ROSE-4610 file (N, C-alpha, C; in Angstrom, 1 decimal, always signed):
// ROSE-4610
residu = [X/X/X/X/X/X/X/X/X/X/X/X/X/X/X/X/X/X/X/X/X/X/X/X/X/X/X/X/X/X/X/X/X/X/X/X/X/X/X/X/X/X/X/X/X/X/X/X/X/X/X/X/X/X/X/X/X/X/X/X/X/X/X/X/X/X/X/X/X/X/X/X/X/X/X/X/X/X/X/X/X/X/X/X/X/X/X/X/X/X/X/X/X/X/X/X/X/X/X/X/X/X/X/X/X/X/X/X/X/X/X/X/X/X/X/X/X/X/X/X/X/X/X/X/X/X/X/X/X/X/X/X/X/X/X/X/X/X/X/X/X/X/X/X/X/X/X/X/X/X/X/X/X/X/X/X/X/X/X/X/X/X/X/X/X/X/X/X/X/X/X/X/X/X/X/X/X/X/X/X/X/X/X/X/X/X/X/X/X/X/X/X/X/X/X/X/X/X/X/X/X/X/X/X/X/X/X/X/X/X/X/X/X/X/X/X/X/X/X/X/X/X/X/X/X/X/X/X/X/X/X/X/X/X/X/X/X/X/X/X/X/X/X/X/X/X/X/X/X/X/X/X/X/X/X/X/X/X/X/X/X/X/X/X/X/X/X/X/X/X/X/X/X/X/X/X/X/X/X/X/X/X/X/X/X/X/X/X/X/X/X/X/X/X/X/X/X/X/X/X/X/X/X/X/X/X/X/X/X/X/X/X/X/X/X/X/X/X/X/X/X/X/X/X/X/X/X/X/X/X/X/X/X/X/X/X/X/X/X/X/X/X/X/X/X/X/X/X/X/X/X/X/X/X/X/X/X/X/X/X/X/X/X/X/X/X/X/X/X/X/X/X/X/X/X/X/X/X/X/X/X/X/X/X/X/X/X/X/X/X/X/X/X/X/X/X/X/X/X/X/X/X/X/X/X/X/X/X/X/X/X/X/X/X/X/X/X/X/X/X/X/X/X/X/X/X/X/X/X/X/X/X/X/X/X/X/X/X/X/X/X/X/X/X/X/X/X/X/X/X/X/X/X/X/X/X/X/X/X/X/X/X/X/X/X/X/X/X/X/X/X/X/X/X/X/X/X/X/X/X/X/X/X/X/X/X/X/X/X/X/X/X/X/X/X/X/X/X/X/X/X/X/X/X/X/X/X/X/X/X/X/X/X/X/X/X/X/X/X/X/X/X/X/X/X/X/X/X/X/X/X/X/X/X/X/X/X/X/X/X/X/X/X/X/X/X/X/X/X/X/X/X/X/X/X/X/X/X/X/X/X/X/X/X/X/X/X/X/X/X/X/X/X/X/X/X/X/X/X/X/X/X/X/X/X/X/X/X/X/X/X/X/X/X/X/X/X/X/X/X/X/X/X/X/X/X/X/X/X/X/X/X/X/X/X/X/X/X/X/X/X/X/X/X/X/X/X/X/X/X/X/X/X/X/X/X/X/X/X/X/X/X/X/X/X/X/X/X/X/X/X/X/X/X/X/X/X/X/X/X/X/X/X/X/X/X/X/X/X/X/X/X/X/X/X/X/X/X/X/X/X/X/X/X/X/X/X/X/X/X/X/X/X/X/X/X/X/X/X]
num = [1/1/1/2/2/2/3/3/3/4/4/4/5/5/5/6/6/6/7/7/7/8/8/8/9/9/9/10/10/10/11/11/11/12/12/12/13/13/13/14/14/14/15/15/15/16/16/16/17/17/17/18/18/18/19/19/19/20/20/20/21/21/21/22/22/22/23/23/23/24/24/24/25/25/25/26/26/26/27/27/27/28/28/28/29/29/29/30/30/30/31/31/31/32/32/32/33/33/33/34/34/34/35/35/35/36/36/36/37/37/37/38/38/38/39/39/39/40/40/40/41/41/41/42/42/42/43/43/43/44/44/44/45/45/45/46/46/46/47/47/47/48/48/48/49/49/49/50/50/50/51/51/51/52/52/52/53/53/53/54/54/54/55/55/55/56/56/56/57/57/57/58/58/58/59/59/59/60/60/60/61/61/61/62/62/62/63/63/63/64/64/64/65/65/65/66/66/66/67/67/67/68/68/68/69/69/69/70/70/70/71/71/71/72/72/72/73/73/73/74/74/74/75/75/75/76/76/76/77/77/77/78/78/78/79/79/79/80/80/80/81/81/81/82/82/82/83/83/83/84/84/84/85/85/85/86/86/86/87/87/87/88/88/88/89/89/89/90/90/90/91/91/91/92/92/92/93/93/93/94/94/94/95/95/95/96/96/96/97/97/97/98/98/98/99/99/99/100/100/100/101/101/101/102/102/102/103/103/103/104/104/104/105/105/105/106/106/106/107/107/107/108/108/108/109/109/109/110/110/110/111/111/111/112/112/112/113/113/113/114/114/114/115/115/115/116/116/116/117/117/117/118/118/118/119/119/119/120/120/120/121/121/121/122/122/122/123/123/123/124/124/124/125/125/125/126/126/126/127/127/127/128/128/128/129/129/129/130/130/130/131/131/131/132/132/132/133/133/133/134/134/134/135/135/135/136/136/136/137/137/137/138/138/138/139/139/139/140/140/140/141/141/141/142/142/142/143/143/143/144/144/144/145/145/145/146/146/146/147/147/147/148/148/148/149/149/149/150/150/150/151/151/151/152/152/152/153/153/153/154/154/154/155/155/155/156/156/156/157/157/157/158/158/158/159/159/159/160/160/160/161/161/161/162/162/162/163/163/163/164/164/164/165/165/165/166/166/166/167/167/167/168/168/168/169/169/169/170/170/170/171/171/171/172/172/172/173/173/173/174/174/174/175/175/175/176/176/176/177/177/177/178/178/178/179/179/179/180/180/180/181/181/181/182/182/182/183/183/183/184/184/184/185/185/185/186/186/186/187/187/187/188/188/188/189/189/189/190/190/190/191/191/191/192/192/192/193/193/193/194/194/194/195/195/195/196/196/196/197/197/197/198/198/198/199/199/199/200/200/200/201/201/201/202/202/202/203/203/203/204/204/204/205/205/205/206/206/206/207/207/207/208/208/208/209/209/209/210/210/210/211/211/211/212/212/212/213/213/213/214/214/214/215/215/215/216/216/216/217/217/217/218/218/218/219/219/219/220/220/220/221/221/221/222/222/222/223/223/223/224/224/224/225/225/225/226/226/226/227/227/227/228/228/228/229/229/229/230/230/230/231/231/231/232/232/232/233/233/233]
x = [+136.2/+135.7/+136.6/+136.1/+136.9/+137.3/+138.5/+139.0/+138.2/+137.9/+137.2/+138.2/+137.6/+138.3/+139.0/+140.4/+141.1/+140.9/+140.4/+140.2/+138.8/+138.0/+136.5/+136.4/+135.2/+134.8/+134.4/+135.3/+135.1/+134.2/+133.2/+132.4/+133.2/+132.8/+133.6/+133.5/+132.4/+132.3/+132.6/+133.4/+133.8/+134.4/+135.4/+136.0/+135.0/+134.2/+133.2/+132.2/+131.8/+130.8/+131.4/+132.6/+133.1/+133.5/+133.9/+134.2/+132.9/+131.8/+130.6/+130.1/+130.4/+130.0/+130.8/+132.0/+132.9/+132.4/+132.0/+131.6/+130.3/+129.4/+128.1/+128.4/+129.3/+129.6/+130.2/+131.1/+131.8/+130.8/+129.6/+128.6/+127.7/+127.8/+127.0/+127.8/+127.3/+128.0/+127.9/+129.0/+129.1/+128.2/+128.1/+127.3/+127.6/+128.8/+129.1/+128.5/+128.1/+127.7/+128.6/+129.1/+129.9/+129.5/+129.2/+128.7/+129.5/+129.8/+130.6/+129.8/+130.6/+130.0/+130.7/+130.1/+130.7/+130.8/+129.8/+129.7/+131.0/+131.5/+132.6/+133.9/+133.9/+135.2/+135.9/+137.2/+138.1/+139.0/+139.8/+140.8/+142.0/+142.0/+143.1/+142.6/+141.3/+140.7/+139.3/+139.0/+137.6/+136.9/+135.6/+134.8/+133.8/+133.5/+132.5/+131.5/+130.3/+129.3/+129.4/+129.5/+129.6/+128.5/+127.9/+126.8/+127.3/+127.1/+127.6/+126.5/+126.5/+125.6/+126.4/+125.9/+126.4/+125.5/+125.7/+124.9/+123.5/+122.5/+121.1/+120.3/+120.4/+121.4/+120.9/+121.9/+121.6/+122.5/+121.9/+122.7/+123.3/+124.6/+125.3/+125.9/+126.4/+126.9/+128.3/+129.1/+130.4/+130.8/+131.6/+132.3/+133.7/+134.1/+135.4/+136.0/+137.2/+138.0/+139.3/+139.6/+140.8/+141.6/+142.9/+143.7/+143.9/+144.1/+144.6/+146.1/+146.5/+147.9/+148.1/+149.4/+149.7/+149.8/+149.0/+149.0/+150.0/+149.9/+148.8/+149.2/+148.1/+148.2/+147.9/+148.5/+148.1/+146.6/+145.9/+144.5/+144.2/+143.2/+142.7/+141.2/+141.0/+139.6/+139.0/+138.0/+137.3/+136.1/+136.1/+134.9/+134.0/+132.7/+131.7/+131.7/+131.4/+131.2/+129.8/+129.5/+128.2/+127.2/+126.6/+125.7/+125.1/+124.1/+123.4/+124.0/+124.9/+125.5/+126.8/+127.0/+128.3/+128.9/+130.1/+130.7/+131.8/+132.1/+133.2/+134.5/+134.9/+136.0/+135.5/+136.0/+135.4/+135.6/+134.7/+134.8/+136.1/+136.8/+138.1/+139.3/+139.0/+140.1/+140.4/+141.7/+142.1/+141.6/+140.9/+140.4/+141.6/+142.7/+143.9/+144.5/+144.2/+144.7/+144.3/+143.2/+142.7/+143.6/+144.5/+145.5/+146.6/+146.8/+147.8/+147.3/+146.1/+145.5/+144.2/+144.0/+142.7/+141.9/+140.8/+140.0/+138.7/+138.2/+137.0/+136.2/+135.0/+134.2/+132.9/+132.8/+131.6/+130.5/+129.3/+128.0/+127.4/+127.2/+126.7/+125.2/+124.6/+123.1/+122.6/+121.5/+120.9/+121.3/+122.5/+123.0/+122.4/+122.5/+121.9/+122.6/+121.8/+122.1/+122.3/+122.1/+122.1/+120.9/+119.9/+118.8/+117.5/+117.6/+116.5/+116.8/+116.1/+114.8/+114.9/+116.2/+116.4/+117.0/+116.3/+116.8/+117.1/+118.4/+118.8/+118.4/+118.1/+117.8/+119.1/+119.3/+120.4/+119.9/+119.8/+120.2/+119.3/+119.7/+118.9/+119.6/+120.5/+121.2/+122.0/+122.6/+123.5/+122.8/+121.5/+120.8/+119.8/+119.9/+118.9/+119.2/+118.2/+118.3/+119.4/+119.7/+120.8/+120.6/+119.4/+119.1/+119.8/+120.2/+120.9/+122.1/+123.3/+124.5/+124.5/+123.8/+123.8/+122.9/+121.9/+120.9/+121.2/+122.1/+122.5/+122.9/+122.4/+122.7/+124.2/+125.0/+126.4/+127.1/+126.5/+127.0/+126.9/+125.8/+125.6/+126.5/+126.6/+127.4/+128.9/+129.4/+130.8/+131.0/+130.0/+130.1/+130.1/+129.3/+129.3/+130.7/+131.4/+132.7/+133.7/+133.6/+134.4/+134.1/+132.9/+132.5/+133.1/+133.0/+133.6/+135.1/+135.8/+137.2/+137.6/+136.8/+137.0/+137.0/+136.0/+135.9/+137.1/+137.5/+138.6/+139.8/+140.1/+141.3/+141.3/+140.1/+139.9/+140.2/+140.3/+140.5/+142.0/+142.2/+143.6/+144.4/+143.8/+144.5/+145.1/+144.7/+145.1/+146.3/+147.3/+148.5/+148.1/+147.9/+147.4/+148.4/+149.6/+150.6/+150.5/+149.6/+149.5/+148.0/+147.3/+145.9/+145.7/+145.3/+145.0/+143.5/+143.1/+141.7/+141.7/+140.7/+140.6/+139.2/+139.0/+137.7/+137.6/+136.4/+136.2/+136.4/+135.6/+135.7/+135.6/+134.8/+134.7/+136.0/+136.9/+138.2/+138.9/+138.9/+139.6/+138.9/+137.6/+137.0/+137.4/+137.4/+137.8/+139.2/+140.1/+141.5/+141.7/+140.9/+141.1/+140.5/+139.5/+138.8/+139.3/+140.3/+140.8/+142.3/+142.9/+144.3/+144.8/+143.9/+144.2/+144.7/+144.3/+144.7/+146.2/+146.9/+148.4/+148.7/+147.8/+147.9/+146.5/+146.6/+145.3/+145.3/+144.3/+144.1/+142.7/+142.7/+141.4/+141.2/+140.0/+139.6/+138.3/+138.5/+137.3/+136.3/+135.0/+134.0/+132.8/+132.7/+131.4/+131.6/+132.7/+132.7/+134.0/+134.6/+135.6/+135.0/+134.9/+134.3/+132.9/+132.0/+130.8/+129.9/+129.9/+129.1/+129.7/+131.0/+131.6/+131.5/+131.7/+131.8/+130.4/+129.5/+128.2/+127.5/+127.5/+126.9/+127.5/+128.7/+129.5/+129.4/+128.5/+128.4/+126.9/+126.7/+125.3/+125.4/+126.6/+126.8/+126.5/+125.9/+125.6/+126.8/+127.0/+126.0/+126.0/+126.9/+126.9/+125.6/+125.1/+123.9/+122.7/+122.8/+121.8/+121.7/+122.8/+122.8/+122.0/+122.3/+121.6/+120.1/+119.7/+118.3/+117.6/+118.3/+117.8/+117.6/+118.5/+118.4/+117.3/+117.1/+116.0/+114.7/+114.6/+113.3/+113.2/+114.3/+114.3/+115.2/+114.8/+115.8/+116.0/+115.1/+115.3/+116.3/+116.7/+117.5/+119.0/+119.4/+120.8/+121.8/+121.5/+122.4/+122.4/+121.3/+121.2/+122.0/+121.9/+122.6/+124.1/+124.5/+125.9/+126.5/+125.7/+126.2/+126.5/+125.5/+125.8/+127.0/+127.1/+128.3/+129.6/+129.6/+130.8/+131.4/+130.6/+131.2/+131.8/+131.5/+131.9/+132.9/+133.1/+134.0/+135.4/+136.0/+137.3/+138.5/+138.3/+139.5/+140.3]
y = [+107.3/+106.0/+105.0/+104.0/+103.0/+102.0/+101.3/+100.3/+99.0/+98.3/+97.0/+96.0/+95.0/+93.9/+93.1/+93.0/+92.4/+90.9/+90.3/+88.8/+88.5/+88.4/+88.1/+86.6/+86.4/+85.0/+84.2/+83.5/+82.7/+81.4/+81.1/+79.9/+78.7/+77.7/+76.5/+75.7/+75.9/+75.2/+76.0/+77.0/+78.0/+77.2/+76.4/+75.7/+74.7/+74.1/+73.1/+73.9/+75.1/+75.9/+76.1/+76.6/+77.0/+75.8/+74.7/+73.5/+72.9/+73.0/+72.6/+73.4/+74.7/+75.6/+75.3/+75.0/+74.6/+73.3/+72.4/+71.0/+71.2/+72.0/+72.2/+72.8/+73.8/+74.4/+73.3/+72.5/+71.5/+70.5/+70.3/+69.4/+69.9/+71.3/+71.9/+72.1/+71.5/+71.7/+73.2/+73.8/+75.2/+75.5/+74.5/+74.6/+76.0/+76.3/+77.6/+77.8/+79.1/+79.5/+80.8/+80.9/+82.0/+82.5/+83.9/+84.5/+85.8/+86.0/+87.2/+88.5/+89.4/+90.7/+91.7/+92.0/+92.8/+94.3/+94.7/+96.1/+96.5/+95.6/+95.9/+95.3/+94.7/+94.2/+95.4/+95.3/+96.3/+95.7/+96.6/+96.1/+95.4/+95.3/+94.6/+93.6/+93.4/+92.5/+92.1/+90.8/+90.3/+90.2/+90.7/+90.6/+89.5/+88.8/+87.7/+87.9/+87.5/+87.4/+86.0/+85.8/+84.4/+84.2/+83.0/+82.6/+81.3/+81.2/+80.1/+79.7/+78.5/+78.1/+77.9/+78.6/+78.5/+77.8/+77.8/+77.1/+77.6/+76.8/+77.1/+76.0/+75.7/+76.3/+77.7/+78.6/+79.9/+80.3/+81.0/+81.4/+82.8/+82.9/+84.2/+84.7/+85.9/+86.5/+87.0/+87.1/+87.8/+88.3/+89.3/+89.8/+89.2/+88.6/+88.1/+88.8/+89.4/+90.0/+89.3/+89.0/+88.2/+89.1/+89.4/+90.1/+89.4/+90.1/+89.5/+89.1/+88.1/+87.8/+86.4/+86.1/+84.8/+84.9/+84.0/+84.0/+82.9/+82.5/+82.9/+84.3/+85.0/+86.3/+86.3/+87.3/+87.4/+87.9/+87.6/+87.9/+88.8/+89.7/+90.6/+90.1/+89.7/+89.2/+90.3/+91.0/+92.1/+91.5/+91.6/+91.2/+92.3/+92.0/+93.1/+94.1/+95.4/+96.4/+96.1/+96.9/+96.7/+97.7/+97.1/+97.9/+96.9/+97.5/+96.6/+96.4/+97.3/+97.3/+96.6/+95.7/+95.1/+95.7/+96.1/+96.7/+95.8/+95.9/+95.1/+95.3/+96.5/+96.8/+98.0/+98.2/+99.2/+100.6/+101.5/+102.9/+103.5/+104.2/+104.8/+104.0/+102.7/+101.8/+102.1/+102.0/+102.2/+101.0/+101.3/+100.2/+99.5/+100.3/+99.7/+98.5/+98.4/+97.2/+95.9/+95.9/+94.7/+94.3/+95.1/+94.7/+93.8/+93.8/+93.0/+92.0/+92.1/+91.2/+90.6/+89.4/+88.8/+89.5/+90.1/+90.7/+89.9/+89.8/+89.0/+89.7/+90.2/+90.9/+90.1/+89.6/+88.7/+89.5/+89.1/+89.6/+88.6/+88.8/+87.8/+87.8/+86.9/+86.8/+88.1/+88.6/+89.8/+91.0/+91.0/+92.1/+92.0/+93.1/+93.2/+92.1/+91.5/+90.4/+89.1/+89.1/+87.9/+88.1/+88.8/+89.2/+88.4/+87.2/+86.4/+85.0/+84.5/+85.1/+86.1/+86.4/+87.3/+88.6/+89.7/+91.0/+91.7/+92.0/+92.6/+94.0/+94.4/+95.8/+96.4/+97.7/+98.5/+99.8/+100.1/+99.2/+98.0/+97.1/+95.9/+94.6/+94.5/+93.2/+92.7/+93.7/+93.3/+92.6/+92.7/+91.9/+90.9/+90.6/+89.7/+88.3/+87.7/+86.3/+86.2/+87.2/+87.2/+86.4/+85.9/+85.2/+83.9/+83.3/+82.0/+82.1/+81.8/+81.9/+81.1/+80.0/+79.1/+79.7/+80.5/+81.1/+82.5/+83.1/+84.5/+84.8/+85.9/+86.2/+86.1/+86.6/+86.6/+85.2/+84.2/+82.9/+82.4/+82.7/+82.4/+83.3/+84.6/+85.5/+85.1/+84.7/+84.2/+83.0/+82.1/+80.9/+81.4/+82.4/+82.9/+83.4/+84.1/+84.6/+83.5/+82.4/+81.2/+80.5/+80.4/+79.8/+80.6/+81.9/+82.7/+82.5/+82.4/+82.1/+80.8/+79.8/+78.5/+78.6/+79.3/+79.4/+80.2/+81.3/+82.1/+81.2/+80.4/+79.6/+78.5/+78.1/+77.1/+77.6/+78.9/+79.5/+79.3/+78.7/+78.4/+79.7/+80.8/+82.1/+82.7/+82.1/+82.7/+82.0/+82.8/+82.4/+82.2/+80.9/+80.6/+81.0/+81.3/+81.8/+83.3/+84.0/+85.4/+85.8/+85.6/+86.0/+86.9/+88.1/+89.1/+89.3/+89.2/+89.5/+90.9/+91.7/+93.1/+93.4/+94.1/+94.4/+94.7/+94.6/+94.8/+93.5/+93.3/+92.1/+90.8/+90.8/+89.6/+89.2/+90.1/+89.7/+88.9/+89.3/+88.6/+87.3/+87.2/+85.9/+84.9/+85.4/+84.6/+84.1/+84.9/+84.5/+83.5/+83.8/+82.9/+81.5/+81.4/+80.1/+79.4/+79.8/+79.1/+79.2/+78.4/+78.4/+79.1/+79.7/+80.2/+81.6/+82.4/+83.8/+84.0/+84.6/+84.8/+86.2/+87.2/+88.6/+89.1/+90.0/+90.5/+92.0/+92.7/+94.2/+94.3/+94.6/+94.5/+95.8/+96.3/+97.4/+97.0/+96.5/+96.0/+97.1/+96.8/+97.8/+97.3/+96.0/+95.4/+94.5/+93.7/+92.6/+92.7/+93.8/+94.0/+94.4/+93.5/+93.8/+94.6/+94.0/+94.8/+95.0/+94.0/+94.1/+95.2/+95.5/+96.6/+97.9/+98.0/+99.2/+99.8/+99.0/+99.5/+100.4/+100.0/+100.9/+102.3/+102.4/+103.7/+104.6/+104.2/+104.9/+105.1/+106.1/+106.2/+106.2/+105.7/+105.7/+104.3/+104.3/+103.1/+102.6/+101.3/+100.3/+99.7/+100.1/+99.5/+99.9/+101.1/+101.5/+100.5/+99.7/+98.7/+97.7/+97.4/+96.6/+97.4/+98.6/+99.4/+99.5/+99.7/+99.7/+98.4/+97.3/+96.0/+95.8/+96.2/+96.1/+96.9/+98.1/+98.9/+98.3/+97.6/+96.9/+95.6/+95.0/+93.6/+93.6/+94.3/+94.4/+93.1/+92.1/+90.8/+89.9/+90.3/+89.4/+89.7/+90.6/+91.0/+89.8/+89.0/+87.8/+86.9/+86.7/+85.8/+86.4/+87.7/+88.3/+88.3/+88.6/+88.7/+87.3/+86.2/+84.9/+84.7/+85.1/+84.9/+85.7/+86.9/+87.8/+87.2/+86.4/+85.8/+84.9/+84.3/+83.5/+84.3/+85.6/+86.4/+87.5/+87.6/+88.7/+88.3/+89.3/+89.0/+89.2/+89.6/+89.8/+88.5]
z = [+88.6/+88.3/+89.0/+89.7/+90.3/+89.2/+89.5/+88.6/+88.7/+87.6/+87.7/+88.3/+89.0/+89.5/+88.4/+88.4/+87.3/+87.3/+88.3/+88.4/+88.7/+87.6/+87.8/+88.3/+88.9/+89.3/+88.1/+87.6/+86.4/+86.8/+86.1/+86.4/+86.4/+87.2/+87.3/+86.0/+85.2/+84.0/+82.8/+83.0/+81.9/+80.7/+80.9/+79.8/+79.2/+80.0/+79.4/+78.6/+79.0/+78.2/+76.8/+76.7/+75.4/+74.6/+75.2/+74.5/+73.9/+74.6/+74.1/+72.9/+73.0/+71.9/+70.6/+70.8/+69.6/+69.1/+69.9/+69.5/+68.7/+69.1/+68.4/+67.0/+67.0/+65.7/+64.7/+65.2/+64.4/+63.8/+64.4/+63.8/+62.8/+62.5/+61.6/+60.3/+59.2/+57.9/+57.5/+57.0/+56.6/+55.4/+54.5/+53.3/+52.6/+52.2/+51.7/+50.3/+50.0/+48.7/+48.4/+47.2/+46.8/+45.5/+45.5/+44.3/+44.0/+42.8/+42.4/+42.7/+43.2/+43.5/+42.6/+41.5/+40.5/+40.9/+41.7/+42.1/+42.9/+43.8/+44.6/+44.2/+43.0/+42.4/+41.8/+41.7/+41.1/+40.0/+39.5/+38.5/+39.2/+40.5/+41.2/+42.2/+42.4/+43.4/+43.0/+43.2/+43.0/+44.3/+44.3/+45.5/+45.3/+46.4/+46.4/+47.6/+47.4/+48.5/+49.0/+50.3/+50.9/+51.8/+51.7/+52.6/+53.3/+54.6/+55.4/+56.4/+56.9/+57.9/+59.2/+60.3/+61.6/+62.5/+63.8/+64.7/+64.7/+64.9/+64.9/+64.3/+63.0/+62.1/+61.6/+61.3/+60.9/+59.8/+58.7/+57.6/+57.8/+57.7/+57.9/+56.5/+56.5/+55.3/+55.5/+54.4/+54.5/+53.1/+53.1/+51.9/+51.9/+50.7/+50.5/+49.3/+49.6/+48.5/+48.3/+47.0/+46.7/+45.7/+46.0/+45.0/+43.7/+42.6/+41.4/+41.6/+40.9/+41.0/+41.7/+41.9/+42.4/+44.0/+44.6/+46.1/+46.5/+47.8/+48.7/+49.3/+49.8/+50.3/+51.8/+52.6/+54.0/+54.0/+55.1/+55.2/+56.3/+56.1/+57.1/+57.4/+58.6/+58.9/+59.8/+59.2/+59.9/+60.6/+61.9/+62.7/+62.8/+63.0/+62.9/+64.0/+63.7/+64.7/+65.3/+66.4/+67.0/+66.3/+65.3/+64.5/+63.4/+62.6/+61.7/+60.4/+60.0/+58.6/+58.6/+57.6/+57.4/+56.1/+56.1/+54.9/+54.4/+53.1/+52.5/+53.3/+53.6/+54.5/+55.4/+56.6/+57.5/+56.9/+57.2/+56.7/+57.2/+56.4/+56.7/+56.4/+56.0/+55.6/+54.1/+53.7/+52.3/+51.5/+50.4/+49.6/+48.9/+48.7/+48.1/+48.8/+50.1/+50.8/+50.1/+49.4/+48.8/+47.6/+47.2/+46.2/+46.8/+48.1/+48.7/+49.7/+50.2/+51.2/+50.8/+51.1/+51.2/+52.3/+52.1/+53.1/+53.3/+54.5/+54.8/+55.9/+55.6/+56.5/+56.8/+58.0/+58.3/+58.8/+58.4/+58.9/+59.8/+61.1/+62.0/+62.0/+62.7/+62.8/+63.4/+62.7/+63.1/+62.4/+61.7/+60.9/+59.5/+58.8/+57.5/+56.6/+55.8/+54.9/+55.7/+57.0/+57.8/+58.9/+58.4/+59.3/+59.1/+58.6/+58.5/+59.1/+60.1/+60.6/+61.7/+62.1/+63.3/+62.9/+63.1/+62.8/+64.2/+64.4/+65.7/+65.8/+67.1/+67.4/+68.0/+67.6/+68.1/+68.6/+69.9/+71.0/+71.2/+71.9/+72.3/+72.1/+71.2/+70.9/+72.1/+72.8/+73.9/+75.0/+75.1/+76.2/+75.7/+74.4/+73.8/+74.3/+74.9/+75.5/+76.5/+77.3/+78.2/+79.5/+79.7/+80.9/+81.0/+79.9/+79.8/+78.9/+79.4/+78.6/+77.3/+77.3/+76.1/+75.0/+75.4/+74.4/+74.2/+75.0/+74.8/+73.3/+72.8/+71.4/+71.0/+72.0/+71.6/+71.6/+72.2/+72.1/+70.6/+70.0/+68.6/+67.7/+68.1/+67.3/+67.3/+68.4/+68.5/+67.6/+67.6/+66.7/+65.3/+64.9/+63.6/+63.1/+64.1/+63.8/+63.5/+64.3/+64.1/+62.8/+62.5/+61.2/+60.0/+60.1/+59.1/+59.0/+60.1/+60.1/+59.4/+59.7/+59.1/+57.6/+57.1/+55.7/+55.1/+55.8/+55.3/+55.2/+56.2/+56.2/+55.1/+54.7/+53.7/+52.3/+52.1/+50.8/+50.4/+49.2/+48.8/+48.6/+48.4/+48.2/+49.5/+50.6/+51.9/+52.4/+52.9/+53.6/+55.0/+55.4/+56.8/+57.9/+57.5/+58.5/+58.8/+58.1/+58.2/+58.2/+59.3/+59.4/+60.6/+60.3/+61.4/+61.6/+62.9/+63.3/+63.7/+63.2/+63.5/+63.9/+65.1/+65.5/+67.0/+67.5/+69.0/+69.7/+70.7/+71.6/+70.7/+69.7/+68.8/+68.2/+67.9/+67.4/+68.4/+69.7/+70.8/+71.0/+71.1/+71.2/+70.1/+68.9/+67.7/+67.8/+68.2/+68.4/+69.5/+70.6/+71.8/+71.6/+70.7/+70.6/+69.3/+68.7/+67.5/+67.5/+66.6/+66.5/+65.2/+64.4/+63.1/+63.1/+64.1/+64.1/+64.5/+63.7/+64.0/+64.5/+64.3/+64.7/+65.1/+66.0/+66.6/+66.8/+66.3/+66.5/+67.1/+68.4/+69.2/+70.0/+69.9/+70.8/+71.5/+72.7/+73.5/+73.8/+73.6/+73.9/+74.6/+74.7/+75.2/+76.4/+76.4/+77.4/+78.4/+78.5/+79.5/+80.8/+81.7/+83.0/+82.9/+82.1/+81.8/+83.1/+84.0/+85.2/+86.1/+86.0/+86.9/+86.2/+84.9/+84.2/+83.8/+83.4/+83.0/+84.0/+85.3/+86.3/+86.4/+85.9/+86.0/+84.7/+83.8/+82.6/+82.2/+81.3/+80.7/+79.2/+78.7/+77.3/+76.7/+75.5/+74.8/+74.1/+73.9/+74.2/+75.6/+76.5/+77.8/+78.6/+78.2/+78.9/+78.7/+77.7/+77.5/+78.7/+79.3/+80.5/+81.6/+81.8/+82.8/+82.5/+81.3/+80.9/+81.3/+81.0/+81.3/+82.8/+83.6/+85.0/+85.6/+85.1/+85.5/+85.3/+84.2/+83.8/+84.5/+84.9/+85.4/+86.7/+87.7/+88.9/+89.6/+89.4/+90.1/+89.3/+88.2/+87.3/+87.3/+88.2/+88.2/+88.4/+89.3/+89.5/+88.3/+87.7/+86.5/+85.4/+85.1/+84.0/+84.3/+85.5/+85.8/+85.7/+86.0/+85.7/+84.2/+83.4/+82.0/+81.5/+82.0/+81.6/+82.0/+83.1/+83.6/+82.6/+81.7/+80.6/+79.5/+79.4/+78.3/+78.7/+79.9/+80.4/+79.9/+79.2/+78.5/+79.3/+80.6/+81.5/+81.7]
């Protein structure tokens, strides 16, 4: 496998594109709703269901867990995996972490509990509305992640000097586009040189790009232009 070009051709309006996205989000009131989630509460932490408004406007969902005791507490912000289900904490993670950390798991547009009016397809989400960077599904999804972070930071139980973002490429986008993330644990899977790597694999989710190009061979340049705004190199 050849190595991808480490210096992609970044669009001339790259900074303007993301500044505009942040401005659009800032004009949308979050309108938070918070409900107790007794099923996932424990004797050492309370769980809440959170509903917020992101760009669109679109209502998104999150799980918020707050430890018992005197805060503020460091926070773990779990960005969503590429799939339909959002969990209070990722599978395989120790539930006992909720005794020491505020945890926040956001469900973005298209995922379960945030799937009205848009229910994402897996596979399929990676190329939804990909013809235009401003309408590309992941432009809205990244805004959803930022809206979730804003709410997390606003919680008085959170120590704003200790917030870690954990996840795939969305964790990196969130950290890059905000000043609140102090630590980052990121495993890129979607947007590291996608135009270079996708043709060299048959594995999903990157195979979604190849499927799209086979069905739409005349749109290669258009899609690569969109991806140039999201390439994390």
